[in-house]
Backbone as CSV, one residue per row, in Angstrom:
resi,resn,N_x,N_y,N_z,CA_x,CA_y,CA_z,C_x,C_y,C_z
1,MET,7.467,-18.163,-12.315,6.031,-18.429,-12.244,5.545,-19.003,-13.578
2,LYS,4.752,-20.054,-13.471,4.085,-20.608,-14.650,2.596,-20.430,-14.467
3,ILE,1.940,-19.934,-15.501,0.489,-19.765,-15.415,-0.159,-21.022,-15.976
4,LYS,-0.844,-21.757,-15.090,-1.487,-22.996,-15.487,-2.971,-22.812,-15.745
5,THR,-3.604,-21.982,-14.915,-5.043,-21.737,-15.097,-5.306,-20.233,-14.959
6,VAL,-6.275,-19.751,-15.690,-6.718,-18.364,-15.549,-8.204,-18.297,-15.838
7,THR,-8.925,-17.566,-14.995,-10.362,-17.421,-15.135,-10.738,-15.965,-14.918
8,PHE,-11.531,-15.412,-15.843,-12.072,-14.079,-15.609,-13.142,-14.202,-14.523
9,ILE,-12.993,-13.410,-13.451,-13.922,-13.492,-12.323,-14.989,-12.420,-12.395
10,LYS,-14.576,-11.159,-12.495,-15.589,-10.093,-12.517,-14.948,-8.757,-12.846
11,SER,-15.807,-7.777,-13.152,-15.409,-6.382,-13.304,-15.971,-5.595,-12.125
12,ALA,-15.174,-4.645,-11.651,-15.607,-3.843,-10.488,-15.602,-2.369,-10.858
13,ALA,-16.685,-1.693,-10.543,-16.798,-0.243,-10.788,-16.554,0.543,-9.519
14,ALA,-16.441,-0.174,-8.381,-16.218,0.469,-7.086,-15.464,-0.516,-6.183
15,LEU,-14.848,0.019,-5.138,-13.999,-0.809,-4.284,-14.787,-1.902,-3.571
16,HIS,-16.059,-1.648,-3.235,-16.834,-2.664,-2.530,-17.176,-3.863,-3.409
17,GLN,-16.932,-3.742,-4.732,-17.217,-4.838,-5.655,-16.002,-5.734,-5.896
18,ILE,-14.885,-5.390,-5.296,-13.652,-6.186,-5.483,-13.835,-7.588,-4.876
19,PRO,-13.357,-8.647,-5.529,-13.520,-9.990,-4.975,-12.993,-10.061,-3.537
20,PRO,-13.703,-10.773,-2.665,-13.368,-10.739,-1.231,-12.196,-11.629,-0.821
21,GLU,-11.805,-12.582,-1.673,-10.765,-13.513,-1.256,-9.450,-12.758,-0.931
22,ASN,-8.720,-13.310,-0.002,-7.492,-12.653,0.451,-6.281,-13.088,-0.393
23,TYR,-6.455,-13.139,-1.720,-5.362,-13.502,-2.614,-4.532,-12.275,-2.933
24,PRO,-3.230,-12.443,-3.201,-2.435,-11.289,-3.629,-2.905,-10.765,-4.977
25,HIS,-2.802,-9.454,-5.175,-3.197,-8.795,-6.424,-1.952,-8.253,-7.130
26,VAL,-1.931,-8.368,-8.454,-0.949,-7.690,-9.288,-1.740,-6.861,-10.291
27,ALA,-1.546,-5.542,-10.287,-2.322,-4.652,-11.162,-1.508,-4.291,-12.387
28,PHE,-2.184,-4.093,-13.511,-1.539,-3.744,-14.770,-2.098,-2.377,-15.225
29,ALA,-1.189,-1.407,-15.395,-1.608,-0.051,-15.739,-0.816,0.429,-16.944
30,GLY,-1.469,1.279,-17.747,-0.771,1.846,-18.897,-1.722,2.694,-19.717
31,ARG,-1.138,3.461,-20.634,-1.951,4.279,-21.527,-2.844,3.394,-22.369
32,SER,-3.906,3.973,-22.883,-4.960,3.213,-23.561,-4.487,2.412,-24.757
33,ASN,-3.443,2.829,-25.428,-3.012,2.124,-26.651,-1.667,1.441,-26.506
34,VAL,-1.298,1.100,-25.261,0.055,0.596,-25.015,0.178,-0.915,-25.211
35,GLY,-0.965,-1.599,-25.360,-0.908,-3.059,-25.596,-1.107,-3.885,-24.338
36,LYS,-1.885,-3.357,-23.401,-2.107,-4.050,-22.112,-2.853,-5.363,-22.305
37,SER,-3.926,-5.322,-23.111,-4.711,-6.543,-23.345,-3.862,-7.618,-24.026
38,SER,-3.065,-7.205,-24.998,-2.204,-8.167,-25.706,-1.167,-8.768,-24.759
39,LEU,-0.608,-7.945,-23.884,0.367,-8.429,-22.899,-0.284,-9.465,-21.983
40,LEU,-1.455,-9.148,-21.468,-2.138,-10.080,-20.555,-2.486,-11.379,-21.261
41,ASN,-2.993,-11.304,-22.491,-3.298,-12.523,-23.248,-2.045,-13.380,-23.460
42,THR,-0.919,-12.721,-23.683,0.355,-13.447,-23.868,0.747,-14.138,-22.557
43,LEU,0.654,-13.436,-21.438,0.977,-14.039,-20.148,0.049,-15.214,-19.862
44,PHE,-1.219,-15.084,-20.241,-2.221,-16.111,-19.961,-2.173,-17.280,-20.956
45,ASN,-1.374,-17.131,-22.029,-1.353,-18.130,-23.102,-2.740,-18.326,-23.720
46,ARG,-3.469,-17.228,-23.803,-4.811,-17.248,-24.400,-4.878,-16.136,-25.410
47,LYS,-5.631,-16.348,-26.490,-5.688,-15.325,-27.532,-6.695,-14.232,-27.259
48,LYS,-7.818,-14.582,-26.664,-8.883,-13.577,-26.564,-9.554,-13.511,-25.198
49,LEU,-8.856,-13.952,-24.159,-9.472,-13.867,-22.823,-9.670,-12.402,-22.432
50,VAL,-8.622,-11.602,-22.662,-8.726,-10.160,-22.435,-9.024,-9.544,-23.796
51,LEU,-10.144,-8.892,-23.948,-10.549,-8.393,-25.247,-9.664,-7.242,-25.703
52,VAL,-9.138,-7.358,-26.909,-8.316,-6.316,-27.513,-9.238,-5.480,-28.398
53,SER,-9.314,-4.191,-28.098,-10.246,-3.329,-28.841,-9.486,-2.486,-29.858
54,SER,-10.140,-2.239,-30.979,-9.533,-1.332,-31.966,-9.706,0.107,-31.530
55,THR,-10.575,0.323,-30.533,-10.780,1.675,-29.996,-10.178,1.764,-28.600
56,PRO,-9.073,2.499,-28.453,-8.480,2.636,-27.114,-9.459,3.239,-26.130
57,GLY,-9.286,2.899,-24.863,-10.129,3.487,-23.824,-11.362,2.677,-23.502
58,LYS,-11.408,1.402,-23.945,-12.600,0.580,-23.726,-12.654,-0.012,-22.314
59,THR,-11.472,-0.267,-21.702,-11.477,-0.807,-20.354,-11.833,0.314,-19.392
60,ARG,-13.001,0.207,-18.747,-13.461,1.281,-17.876,-13.642,0.828,-16.440
61,LEU,-13.385,-0.443,-16.186,-13.580,-1.009,-14.868,-12.312,-1.720,-14.434
62,LEU,-12.265,-2.140,-13.165,-11.182,-3.000,-12.700,-11.581,-4.430,-13.044
63,ASN,-10.809,-5.088,-13.906,-11.139,-6.440,-14.347,-10.248,-7.452,-13.631
64,PHE,-10.877,-8.418,-12.963,-10.151,-9.373,-12.114,-10.060,-10.739,-12.785
65,PHE,-8.813,-11.221,-12.935,-8.534,-12.530,-13.519,-7.848,-13.371,-12.431
66,LEU,-8.403,-14.526,-12.123,-7.816,-15.401,-11.122,-6.805,-16.325,-11.775
67,VAL,-5.552,-16.193,-11.353,-4.449,-16.948,-11.943,-4.010,-18.059,-10.977
68,ASN,-3.929,-19.284,-11.510,-3.504,-20.461,-10.723,-4.307,-20.628,-9.445
69,GLU,-5.535,-20.096,-9.449,-6.461,-20.213,-8.331,-5.924,-19.625,-7.033
70,LYS,-4.941,-18.665,-7.168,-4.393,-18.087,-5.930,-3.865,-16.662,-6.061
71,ILE,-3.910,-16.068,-7.267,-3.446,-14.708,-7.467,-4.437,-13.985,-8.391
72,TYR,-4.733,-12.725,-8.080,-5.546,-11.925,-8.999,-4.644,-11.021,-9.833
73,PHE,-4.782,-11.099,-11.147,-4.210,-10.110,-12.049,-5.347,-9.122,-12.318
74,VAL,-5.078,-7.839,-12.124,-6.103,-6.819,-12.219,-5.797,-5.866,-13.364
75,ASP,-6.661,-5.878,-14.379,-6.536,-5.015,-15.539,-7.191,-3.672,-15.218
76,LEU,-6.369,-2.640,-15.091,-6.879,-1.306,-14.738,-7.265,-0.537,-16.007
77,PRO,-8.215,0.427,-15.883,-8.560,1.243,-17.049,-7.330,1.977,-17.603
78,GLY,-7.246,2.057,-18.931,-6.148,2.792,-19.552,-6.310,4.291,-19.320
79,TYR,-5.202,5.010,-19.386,-5.278,6.452,-19.192,-4.706,7.181,-20.399
80,GLY,-5.059,8.454,-20.501,-4.435,9.316,-21.523,-5.069,9.254,-22.897
81,TYR,-6.281,8.711,-23.019,-6.900,8.659,-24.331,-7.783,9.887,-24.523
82,ALA,-7.418,10.715,-25.496,-8.005,12.048,-25.644,-9.513,12.035,-25.948
83,ARG,-10.020,10.984,-26.611,-11.424,11.004,-27.025,-12.399,10.677,-25.889
84,VAL,-11.861,10.286,-24.756,-12.720,10.013,-23.601,-12.946,11.316,-22.847
85,PRO,-14.207,11.646,-22.511,-14.468,12.907,-21.820,-13.668,13.033,-20.528
86,HIS,-13.266,14.275,-20.202,-12.454,14.508,-19.007,-13.138,14.007,-17.736
87,LYS,-14.444,14.151,-17.687,-15.192,13.713,-16.496,-15.018,12.201,-16.291
88,MET,-15.101,11.455,-17.398,-14.950,9.995,-17.328,-13.516,9.639,-16.941
89,GLN,-12.539,10.338,-17.550,-11.126,10.104,-17.199,-10.900,10.332,-15.713
90,ALA,-11.506,11.387,-15.166,-11.361,11.710,-13.752,-11.965,10.607,-12.881
91,GLN,-13.101,10.041,-13.318,-13.724,8.939,-12.571,-12.808,7.720,-12.537
92,TRP,-12.231,7.391,-13.710,-11.319,6.259,-13.786,-10.133,6.483,-12.864
93,GLN,-9.592,7.708,-12.915,-8.404,8.018,-12.113,-8.714,7.868,-10.624
94,ARG,-9.869,8.337,-10.186,-10.259,8.203,-8.770,-10.378,6.722,-8.377
95,LEU,-10.984,5.929,-9.280,-11.137,4.502,-9.025,-9.772,3.817,-8.924
96,ILE,-8.901,4.115,-9.873,-7.564,3.510,-9.885,-6.778,3.908,-8.628
97,GLU,-6.769,5.211,-8.324,-6.008,5.703,-7.176,-6.536,5.098,-5.864
98,SER,-7.864,5.045,-5.726,-8.455,4.471,-4.508,-8.062,3.008,-4.367
99,TYR,-8.156,2.280,-5.482,-7.807,0.860,-5.436,-6.349,0.663,-5.049
100,ILE,-5.450,1.394,-5.694,-4.019,1.224,-5.437,-3.671,1.588,-3.992
101,LEU,-4.248,2.659,-3.490,-3.908,3.123,-2.138,-4.580,2.322,-1.043
102,LYS,-5.774,1.760,-1.323,-6.547,1.120,-0.256,-6.509,-0.402,-0.263
103,SER,-6.085,-0.986,-1.366,-6.112,-2.456,-1.440,-4.992,-3.050,-0.568
104,GLU,-5.391,-3.868,0.363,-4.412,-4.539,1.222,-3.775,-5.735,0.516
105,GLN,-4.423,-6.187,-0.554,-3.906,-7.369,-1.259,-2.923,-6.992,-2.386
106,LEU,-2.866,-5.720,-2.767,-2.020,-5.322,-3.901,-0.543,-5.518,-3.546
107,ARG,0.156,-6.290,-4.370,1.582,-6.545,-4.143,2.478,-5.679,-5.036
108,CYS,2.024,-5.403,-6.261,2.809,-4.548,-7.138,1.945,-4.093,-8.314
109,VAL,2.415,-3.043,-8.986,1.774,-2.535,-10.194,2.730,-2.714,-11.346
110,VAL,2.270,-3.370,-12.408,3.061,-3.477,-13.641,2.675,-2.273,-14.511
111,VAL,3.643,-1.400,-14.728,3.404,-0.179,-15.525,3.894,-0.413,-16.944
112,LEU,2.983,-0.306,-17.910,3.333,-0.530,-19.304,3.644,0.768,-20.008
113,THR,4.787,0.796,-20.713,5.148,1.928,-21.556,5.417,1.393,-22.951
114,ASP,5.414,2.250,-23.941,5.676,1.870,-25.323,7.155,2.047,-25.581
115,ILE,7.912,0.972,-25.763,9.352,1.006,-25.881,9.820,1.757,-27.124
116,ARG,8.935,1.986,-28.073,9.325,2.687,-29.307,9.567,4.165,-29.076
117,HIS,9.122,4.663,-27.930,9.181,6.101,-27.662,9.833,6.372,-26.315
118,ASP,10.168,7.624,-26.080,10.607,8.043,-24.761,9.463,7.837,-23.775
119,ILE,9.783,7.776,-22.506,8.759,7.645,-21.478,7.841,8.859,-21.553
120,GLN,6.559,8.614,-21.699,5.583,9.711,-21.823,5.363,10.388,-20.472
121,ARG,4.941,11.647,-20.537,4.724,12.424,-19.314,3.704,11.746,-18.388
122,SER,2.623,11.221,-18.975,1.596,10.555,-18.157,2.151,9.289,-17.485
123,ASP,3.030,8.553,-18.199,3.671,7.372,-17.621,4.547,7.775,-16.440
124,LEU,5.339,8.815,-16.642,6.257,9.267,-15.607,5.497,9.769,-14.389
125,GLN,4.361,10.429,-14.623,3.537,10.908,-13.501,3.047,9.717,-12.661
126,LEU,2.579,8.650,-13.328,2.123,7.471,-12.612,3.277,6.841,-11.846
127,ILE,4.421,6.694,-12.484,5.581,6.050,-11.855,6.036,6.853,-10.643
128,GLU,6.082,8.171,-10.792,6.495,9.033,-9.657,5.471,8.955,-8.530
129,TRP,4.182,8.901,-8.893,3.128,8.786,-7.865,3.220,7.470,-7.115
130,LEU,3.468,6.377,-7.847,3.633,5.071,-7.193,4.841,5.091,-6.261
131,ALA,5.942,5.682,-6.734,7.171,5.753,-5.920,6.899,6.571,-4.656
132,LEU,6.217,7.699,-4.810,5.915,8.578,-3.694,5.074,7.865,-2.641
133,ASN,4.169,7.009,-3.091,3.286,6.255,-2.177,3.878,4.900,-1.799
134,GLU,5.139,4.669,-2.164,5.869,3.460,-1.803,5.159,2.189,-2.270
135,ILE,4.626,2.266,-3.502,3.983,1.091,-4.122,5.017,0.416,-5.026
136,ASP,5.237,-0.878,-4.786,6.181,-1.606,-5.623,5.691,-1.654,-7.062
137,MET,6.628,-1.571,-8.000,6.227,-1.589,-9.402,7.255,-2.322,-10.261
138,ILE,6.787,-2.748,-11.423,7.622,-3.322,-12.474,7.315,-2.518,-13.720
139,VAL,8.333,-1.963,-14.361,8.118,-1.184,-15.586,8.447,-2.056,-16.794
140,VAL,7.511,-2.078,-17.746,7.645,-2.908,-18.944,7.567,-2.017,-20.188
141,GLY,8.414,-2.268,-21.139,8.366,-1.578,-22.437,7.762,-2.499,-23.482
142,THR,6.522,-2.231,-23.890,5.828,-3.099,-24.849,6.263,-2.830,-26.281
143,LYS,5.842,-3.700,-27.176,6.054,-3.594,-28.630,7.543,-3.627,-28.997
144,ALA,8.302,-4.422,-28.262,9.754,-4.531,-28.492,10.065,-5.106,-29.874
145,ASP,9.139,-5.872,-30.431,9.372,-6.478,-31.770,9.374,-5.433,-32.875
146,LYS,8.885,-4.208,-32.585,8.802,-3.174,-33.610,10.141,-2.470,-33.847
147,LEU,11.145,-2.752,-33.019,12.448,-2.084,-33.156,13.530,-3.093,-33.490
148,SER,14.548,-2.659,-34.238,15.715,-3.508,-34.475,16.465,-3.649,-33.139
149,LYS,17.368,-4.608,-33.076,18.089,-4.842,-31.814,18.860,-3.593,-31.385
150,ASN,19.527,-2.939,-32.333,20.295,-1.731,-32.007,19.390,-0.615,-31.502
151,LYS,18.276,-0.404,-32.203,17.362,0.670,-31.791,16.730,0.337,-30.431
152,LEU,16.419,-0.938,-30.216,15.845,-1.351,-28.946,16.796,-1.058,-27.801
153,ASN,18.066,-1.437,-27.979,19.067,-1.197,-26.926,19.249,0.299,-26.667
154,ALA,19.251,1.086,-27.729,19.403,2.528,-27.569,18.199,3.133,-26.830
155,GLN,16.998,2.661,-27.189,15.778,3.193,-26.551,15.696,2.740,-25.101
156,LEU,16.122,1.518,-24.810,16.147,1.039,-23.435,17.057,1.907,-22.575
157,ALA,18.219,2.232,-23.107,19.176,3.070,-22.370,18.563,4.451,-22.113
158,GLN,17.918,5.012,-23.135,17.270,6.321,-23.004,16.160,6.275,-21.954
159,ASN,15.341,5.223,-22.013,14.223,5.105,-21.089,14.697,4.880,-19.647
160,ARG,15.778,4.107,-19.486,16.335,3.903,-18.137,16.795,5.229,-17.541
161,GLN,17.380,6.044,-18.396,17.848,7.362,-17.941,16.670,8.220,-17.481
162,GLN,15.589,8.188,-18.231,14.409,8.955,-17.854,13.762,8.415,-16.581
163,LEU,13.727,7.102,-16.441,13.109,6.471,-15.283,13.932,6.681,-14.016
164,ALA,15.233,6.853,-14.177,16.123,7.035,-13.027,15.716,8.250,-12.191
165,LYS,15.120,9.248,-12.847,14.685,10.447,-12.128,13.595,10.096,-11.105
166,ALA,12.856,9.008,-11.363,11.812,8.567,-10.423,12.320,7.437,-9.525
167,GLY,13.621,7.164,-9.605,14.212,6.122,-8.762,14.041,4.706,-9.284
168,VAL,13.627,4.569,-10.566,13.451,3.252,-11.179,14.682,2.914,-12.009
169,THR,15.209,1.742,-11.822,16.466,1.401,-12.525,16.281,0.360,-13.617
170,ALA,15.116,-0.311,-13.645,14.944,-1.413,-14.613,13.684,-1.239,-15.449
171,ILE,13.789,-1.675,-16.698,12.635,-1.756,-17.578,12.764,-3.046,-18.384
172,THR,11.695,-3.818,-18.434,11.716,-5.094,-19.140,11.106,-4.937,-20.522
173,PRO,11.900,-5.159,-21.595,11.313,-5.135,-22.940,10.384,-6.328,-23.127
174,PHE,9.255,-6.096,-23.811,8.234,-7.136,-23.964,7.619,-7.080,-25.353
175,SER,7.326,-8.252,-25.891,6.623,-8.340,-27.174,5.537,-9.393,-27.091
176,ALA,4.307,-8.976,-27.362,3.192,-9.922,-27.405,3.279,-10.771,-28.680
177,VAL,4.054,-10.323,-29.660,4.186,-11.037,-30.942,5.211,-12.170,-30.819
178,THR,6.382,-11.869,-30.254,7.461,-12.849,-30.184,7.562,-13.545,-28.834
179,GLY,6.925,-12.965,-27.805,7.030,-13.537,-26.453,8.257,-13.059,-25.687
180,VAL,9.044,-12.187,-26.297,10.228,-11.629,-25.602,9.784,-10.959,-24.316
181,GLY,10.469,-11.257,-23.223,10.189,-10.626,-21.936,9.126,-11.314,-21.114
182,LYS,8.424,-12.281,-21.679,7.327,-12.942,-20.971,7.831,-13.631,-19.701
183,ASN,8.850,-14.466,-19.839,9.361,-15.200,-18.671,9.975,-14.251,-17.645
184,GLU,10.675,-13.222,-18.128,11.299,-12.250,-17.215,10.220,-11.545,-16.388
185,LEU,9.121,-11.167,-17.066,8.057,-10.465,-16.361,7.397,-11.382,-15.344
186,LEU,7.098,-12.622,-15.742,6.460,-13.555,-14.810,7.365,-13.830,-13.596
187,ASN,8.670,-13.923,-13.836,9.613,-14.142,-12.727,9.642,-12.934,-11.806
188,SER,9.575,-11.714,-12.375,9.556,-10.514,-11.561,8.291,-10.455,-10.703
189,ILE,7.165,-10.817,-11.306,5.880,-10.849,-10.579,5.954,-11.850,-9.426
190,ASP,6.559,-12.997,-9.720,6.657,-14.085,-8.721,7.360,-13.613,-7.456
191,VAL,8.332,-12.736,-7.595,9.061,-12.215,-6.431,8.107,-11.514,-5.461
192,PHE,7.092,-10.818,-6.019,6.179,-10.052,-5.176,5.021,-10.877,-4.615
193,VAL,4.670,-11.967,-5.290,3.495,-12.726,-4.861,3.821,-13.998,-4.111
194,SER,5.098,-14.464,-4.175,5.392,-15.712,-3.469,5.445,-15.474,-1.970
195,ASP,5.016,-16.474,-1.248,4.971,-16.381,0.236,6.374,-16.455,0.805
């Protein structure tokens, strides 16, 4: 897949606000500081289309980006940021879960993890929940440029082992700085959205 055009369409706070077109959706989920905005900007070949905040937890709505005038990339609210009140986190979670379970256009969820660390409990909970609900997913390990090649390979092996418990066998290392993993991720997405 090559991204030729991308346009921010709208933010949705509820399911009835989702764009009505029958385009396939690809959702992006991850903890608040995992680098989701940077990953999306890298995929879009744009520096600031998706705003990168110095304060994690700023994405509070479902943000819809129209790619190549035929696919929606959906930026989901980040999870696991301690400074956000529990009530607000619960609202985000309900919105995310409703969207994932009820959207007929959703083709897959790209789950972002931080490759520098073991798979976090909140990441594993999401991955297991997606697997339980038979939602297709792609797991990505962000910030791959922060590790040496040896450490990256060791961490990938460790993360694959952890993910295997949820039935996931692959994780794509990604760097918004070097572009590593960009083409692999776009090719993986293409498998789910091509007719």
